[in-house]
C-alpha positions in Angstrom: 30.2 29.5 -9.5 30.1 26.4 -7.4 26.6 25.5 -6.1 25.4 22.6 -4.0 22.4 20.3 -4.3 21.1 18.5 -1.3 20.8 14.8 -2.1 19.3 11.8 -0.2 20.3 8.2 -1.2 18.4 5.3 0.5 18.8 1.6 0.1 16.3 -0.9 1.5 15.9 -4.6 1.3 12.1 -4.7 1.6 11.6 -8.5 1.3 10.1 -8.9 4.8 8.0 -5.8 4.4 6.0 -7.7 1.8 6.2 -11.0 3.7 4.5 -9.2 6.6 2.0 -7.3 4.5 0.5 -4.3 6.3 2.1 -4.8 9.7 5.3 -2.8 9.1 4.5 -0.5 6.3 2.9 2.6 8.0 5.8 2.9 10.5 8.3 2.2 7.7 6.9 5.0 5.6 6.7 7.4 8.5 10.5 6.9 9.1 11.2 7.5 5.5 9.1 10.6 5.3 10.6 11.9 8.6 14.1 11.6 7.1 13.0 13.5 4.0 11.5 16.3 6.1 14.5 16.6 8.4 17.2 16.6 5.6 15.2 18.5 3.0 16.8 17.0 -0.1 16.2 18.3 -3.6 17.0 15.0 -5.2 16.0 11.6 -3.7 17.1 8.2 -4.9 15.4 5.1 -3.3 16.9 1.7 -4.2 14.9 -1.4 -3.2 15.8 -5.0 -3.3 13.6 -8.1 -3.0 10.5 -6.3 -4.2 7.5 -8.6 -3.5 9.3 -10.5 -0.8 10.2 -14.2 -0.8 6.6 -15.1 -1.8 6.6 -12.6 -4.7 4.1 -14.5 -6.8 1.5 -13.7 -4.1 2.7 -10.4 -2.8 3.8 -8.5 -6.0 0.4 -6.7 -6.2 1.1 -5.3 -2.7 4.4 -4.0 -4.0 2.7 -1.8 -6.5 0.6 -0.3 -3.7 3.7 0.3 -1.7 5.3 2.3 -4.5 2.1 4.2 -5.1 1.9 5.1 -1.3 5.3 6.7 -1.6 4.7 8.4 -4.9 1.3 9.8 -4.1 2.0 10.8 -0.5 1.5 14.3 0.9 5.1 14.4 2.0 6.4 14.0 -1.5 4.0 16.6 -3.2 6.8 19.1 -3.8 8.7 16.7 -5.9 7.2 17.4 -9.3 9.3 14.9 -11.4 9.4 11.2 -10.7 11.2 8.3 -12.4 10.2 4.8 -11.2 11.6 1.5 -12.4 10.2 -1.7 -10.8 11.3 -5.1 -12.1 8.4 -7.3 -11.0 8.0 -9.6 -14.0 8.8 -12.8 -12.1 7.6 -15.1 -14.8 10.6 -14.0 -16.9 13.1 -16.0 -14.8 16.1 -15.3 -17.0 15.9 -11.6 -16.2 13.9 -11.1 -13.0 15.9 -9.2 -10.3 13.1 -7.9 -8.0 14.9 -4.6 -8.0 13.0 -1.3 -7.7 14.4 2.2 -8.1 12.6 5.5 -7.4 13.9 9.0 -8.1 12.3 12.2 -7.0 13.2 15.7 -8.2 12.1 18.7 -6.2 10.2 21.5 -8.0 13.0 24.0 -7.0 15.6 21.9 -8.8 16.2 22.9 -12.4 18.6 21.5 -15.1 18.1 17.8 -14.4 18.9 15.4 -17.3 18.7 11.6 -17.6 20.7 9.5 -19.9 19.0 7.4 -22.7 21.3 4.4 -23.1 19.8 3.7 -26.6 20.5 7.1 -28.2 23.5 7.7 -26.0 22.4 11.2 -25.0 20.9 13.1 -22.1 17.3 14.3 -22.1 15.6 16.8 -19.7 13.5 15.0 -17.1 9.8 16.0 -17.0 6.6 14.7 -15.4 5.9 11.2 -14.0 7.9 8.4 -15.6 6.8 5.0 -14.3 7.9 1.7 -15.6 6.7 -1.5 -14.0 7.1 -4.9 -15.4 10.0 -6.7 -17.2 11.5 -3.3 -18.1 12.5 -4.6 -21.5 12.8 -1.8 -23.9 13.1 0.9 -21.2 16.0 3.0 -22.4 16.7 5.3 -19.5 18.0 2.4 -17.3 20.2 -0.6 -17.7 19.4 -3.8 -15.8 21.2 -7.1 -15.6 20.7 -10.3 -13.7 24.0 -12.0 -12.9 24.9 -14.8 -15.3 24.2 -18.4 -14.1 27.8 -19.5 -14.7 29.0 -17.2 -11.9 28.1 -19.8 -9.3 27.4 -23.2 -10.7 27.4 -24.7 -7.2 24.6 -22.4 -5.9 20.9 -21.9 -6.6 20.4 -19.1 -9.2 18.4 -16.3 -7.6 17.0 -12.8 -8.1 20.4 -11.0 -7.9 21.7 -8.3 -10.2 22.0 -4.6 -10.7 20.1 -1.7 -12.2 21.8 1.6 -13.4 20.5 5.0 -14.2 22.7 8.0 -15.3 22.0 11.6 -14.4 23.2 15.2 -14.8 22.3 17.4 -11.9 23.2 21.0 -13.1 26.5 20.2 -14.8 27.5 17.2 -12.6 27.1 13.8 -14.2 26.8 10.7 -12.1 25.7 7.0 -12.2 23.3 5.6 -9.5 23.4 1.8 -9.3 21.0 -0.4 -7.4 22.8 -3.7 -6.4 21.8 -7.0 -4.8 24.6 -9.5 -4.2 24.5 -13.1 -2.9 23.8 -14.1 0.6 25.5 -16.7 2.8 23.5 -19.8 2.2 25.0 -21.6 5.2 26.7 -20.3 8.3 28.7 -23.5 8.6 30.1 -23.3 5.1 30.9 -19.7 5.7 33.0 -20.8 8.7 35.1 -23.2 6.6 37.5 -20.6 5.2 38.6 -17.0 5.5 37.4 -15.4 3.2 34.4 -17.7 2.8 33.3 -19.1 -0.6 30.3 -16.7 -0.5 32.6 -13.7 0.1 34.6 -14.8 -3.0 31.4 -15.0 -5.1 30.3 -11.5 -3.9 33.7 -10.1 -4.8 33.5 -11.6 -8.3 30.0 -10.2 -8.8 30.8 -6.7 -7.5 34.0 -6.5 -9.7 31.7 -7.5 -12.6 29.3 -4.6 -11.8 32.1 -2.1 -11.4 33.7 -3.2 -14.7 30.3 -3.0 -16.5 29.6 0.6 -15.3 33.2 1.7 -16.0 33.5 0.3 -19.5 34.4 2.6 -22.4 31.2 2.3 -24.4 29.8 5.1 -22.2 32.0 7.8 -20.8 32.8 6.7 -17.2 31.2 9.0 -14.6 31.4 9.3 -10.8 29.1 6.6 -9.4 27.2 5.6 -6.3 26.6 1.9 -5.7 23.9 1.3 -3.1 22.0 -1.7 -2.3 22.1 -5.0 -0.3 25.7 -6.2 -0.9 25.1 -9.0 1.6 28.6 -8.3 3.0 29.1 -10.6 6.1 31.7 -10.6 8.8 34.7 -12.8 8.3 32.9 -15.6 10.2 35.9 -18.0 10.7 38.1 -15.2 12.1 35.3 -13.9 14.2 34.5 -17.3 15.8 38.2 -18.1 16.4 38.7 -14.7 18.0 35.5 -14.8 20.1 36.3 -18.2 21.4 38.7 -16.4 23.8 36.1 -13.9 25.1 32.8 -15.6 24.4 31.0 -18.8 25.0 31.2 -21.0 21.9 29.2 -24.2 21.8 29.4 -26.8 19.0 26.2 -28.8 18.4 26.6 -32.1 16.5 24.0 -34.4 14.9 23.6 -37.6 16.9 23.7 -40.0 14.0 26.7 -38.8 12.0 28.7 -36.7 14.4 28.5 -33.9 11.8 28.5 -30.3 13.1 24.9 -29.0 13.0 25.5 -25.5 14.4 27.9 -23.4 16.3 26.4 -21.2 19.0 28.5 -18.2 19.8 27.3 -15.9 22.6 29.2 -12.8 23.8 29.2 -12.0 27.4 30.1 -8.3 27.1 28.4 -6.9 24.1 30.7 -4.0 23.5 33.0 -6.1 21.4 34.2 -4.2 18.3 33.1 -6.5 15.5 33.5 -3.9 12.7 37.1 -5.0 12.2 35.7 -8.3 10.8 33.8 -6.4 8.1 36.5 -7.0 5.5 34.8 -7.6 2.2 35.1 -4.0 0.9 38.9 -4.0 1.5 39.4 -5.7 -1.9 37.9 -2.7 -3.7 39.8 0.1 -2.1 41.4 0.9 -5.5 38.0 1.9 -6.9 35.5 2.2 -4.0 35.2 4.6 -1.1 32.6 4.7 1.8 31.8 7.2 4.5 32.7 6.1 8.0 30.2 3.6 9.5 29.0 4.8 12.9 25.8 2.8 13.0 25.0 -0.8 14.1 24.8 -3.7 11.7 21.8 -3.4 9.4 20.8 -7.1 9.4 19.2 -9.4 10.7 16.7 -7.6 12.9 13.8 -9.4 14.4 10.6 -9.2 12.4 8.6 -9.2 15.6 6.9 -5.8 15.7 7.5 -5.5 19.5 11.3 -6.1 19.2 12.6 -3.4 16.8 16.1 -3.2 18.2 16.7 -7.0 18.6 18.7 -9.1 16.2 17.6 -12.6 15.2 20.0 -15.3 16.2 20.0 -17.0 12.8 22.9 -15.0 11.4 25.8 -13.0 12.8 24.8 -9.3 12.6 26.4 -7.7 9.5 26.5 -4.4 7.6 24.8 -5.9 4.5 23.2 -2.6 3.3 25.7 0.0 2.2 26.2 3.1 0.1 29.5 2.9 -1.7 31.0 5.3 -4.2 33.8 5.8 -6.6 36.7 8.0 -5.5 35.5 10.6 -8.0 32.0 10.6 -6.4 33.5 11.1 -3.0 35.3 14.2 -4.4 32.0 15.8 -5.4 30.5 15.5 -1.9 30.7 19.0 -0.2 32.5 19.0 3.1 32.0 21.8 5.5 34.5 23.2 7.9 35.6 21.0 10.9 32.9 20.5 13.4 30.1 21.0 11.0 28.8 17.7 9.7 27.1 18.0 6.4 27.3 14.3 5.6 25.1 11.8 7.4 25.4 8.1 6.9 23.0 6.1 9.1 20.2 3.6 9.4 16.5 4.5 9.1 14.2 3.5 11.9 16.6 2.5 14.6 13.8 2.1 17.2 11.0 0.9 14.9 10.5 -2.5 13.2 11.5 -2.0 9.6 11.8 -5.7 8.8 14.9 -7.9 8.9 17.0 -5.2 7.2 17.2 -1.6 8.5 17.3 0.8 5.5 20.6 2.8 5.2 20.8 6.4 4.0 23.3 8.9 3.0 22.5 12.6 3.1 24.9 15.1 1.6 25.3 18.2 -0.5 26.5 17.5 -4.1 28.9 20.0 -5.6 27.2 21.2 -8.8 28.2 24.0 -11.1 24.9 25.8 -11.3 23.9 28.7 -13.4 
């Protein structure tokens, strides 16, 4: 008999949450808990990037409080099994990714198993399982920082992926937390289409997909969710907008070198989603629900301006929930007119930091007993 399990997946780059300690957190948590209460999931996966923020040496202690505030909250009391993985060992520079993953299982949900990558077998999940540190020797997850030789021209940073593998009733799936590379310079991003940064992200994402699809473990349907740092095709965008918007080039006095390009649209209803092209290279292996929400980055970190973007970067859909085609097949679709799948941002009218978290709520097809 086919049964369904309500699932909530959330991805959040929480860097600015820790850089503005205490200012944003209570509203941030209220938005998260409100989403949990309205969608009533039985299985929750929270994927965090940039745990500890930019100044992680100072703020990592606060990160542990943040995770504890979620774990111990009244709103989560009916989730009696928890698995938490926080890579916060910043002194280990060769492996530090600043990724954090939290998984909550509702007391009504039976038959949940998690994969042990060491013994290559599934084990029933019970109790509170919390791993904070370097995560070396933790066998129920795989973590990898991207190799240095991927981008010899760029500064090596806290980017990588973390995978866990589950069986919910009889349905197996991989959940992968991902953080890809950002655009270091708007001007360099404007030099080519696609940009050099886009090419690096493509290489890294292909690497992740290959790693989780390799034959040493049986490939399963997967959900990849995190901060992919996908940016709009800046060169095409600027070229196109120059016909409908005011584009101003600012040069340095001394060298006549371009310092910045200011691009301001007059009518703000311009459809920029068509410049979101980076996922197109992966259509053979990756699917995504339709995006009906505004770009998730870069929002103002000013508490009083929760819907305003910063003018430092072109707004982009950086934070995404992607899936294999096999994973899309196990999402339950109701009849026309009844939407059972919700893909949206968290906290549209509240300051959540420079990234708005993105969530996917759906019913997973599971063959229950």
